[in-house]
N, C-alpha and C positions, 0 to 999 in steps of 0.2 A: 184857872184862867180868869183874871180879874176884870178884863175889859171885853167888850163885844168886838167882833171882827169889824163891824162897820165903822167903828171909831178909830181904827188904826190906819196909818198912812200906808202907802204901797210898800215902802221900804220896811216898815215895822211888820207888815204882814209876811213879807218874804223872810225876814230874820226870825219871826215867830214860828213859821213853818219849819225852818232849819233847826231851831232850838227844840221844838216839840218832837221832831223826828229823832234828833240826837238823844233826847231823854228816853224816847221809846226804845231806841236801840239798846241803851244801857239796861233798861228794864228787861228786855227780852234776853239779853246776855246773861243776866243774873237769874234767869228762870222765873221772873215775875209773871204774874197773871196779866193777860191782856186787859186793858181798861178801855171799854167801849167809848167812854166819854172822850178819851184822848184821841182815838181814831176819828170820832166825829169832828173834834176840834181841828185836826189836821186836814180832814176832808174839806171842811169849811174854809180853811186857809187856802188850800189848793184852788178851790172854786173862786176865791177872791183875787188870785194872782193873774196877771195878764199873760197867760200861757197860750200858745197856738193850740188849735184843736188837737193835733196829734200829740203834742207835749202833755196836754192835760189828760188825754185818754191814757197815755203810757203811765203818767204819774198815778192816776187813780187805780189803774190795773196793778201797778207795783204795790201800792198801799193795800189794796184788797188781797192780793196774793200774800203779802207779809202778814196780814191779819189772820188769814186762813191758816197759813203754815204755823203761826204762833199758837193758835187755838188747838191745832192738831198735835202740838208738841214737837214740831219739826223746827227746832231753834235755828239750825244752820241755814235752812232754806228761808226762814223768816228774816234772818239777819241779812242774807244776800239781797233779797228784794228791797228791804228798807235801806240798806246801804246804797244800792243803785238809785233809789229814789232820792236819797240825800245828796248823792253826787250830782244828779241831774239838776237839783235845785241850786246847789252851790255854783255849778257851771253856768246857769242861766241868769245869775244875778247881774 
């Protein structure tokens, strides 16, 4: 991740979150190990988006659930949570 979140415009932050989630989904699908830095990056992007409190809480919950499932080797559950998070970000743009 070459730039810091604070230097990105709102639109760039939104698309960065979507791209980062999509990359994470591919990684989980291929059985790749979870990368903590990627989760922290996505969490930071979520924090920078103008989401309503309930939308933010649900997004963070889905991200945390996806992370936990991936770490426990539950690929299907991880993919479901991350796909639902990705869908919510695409719909809220």
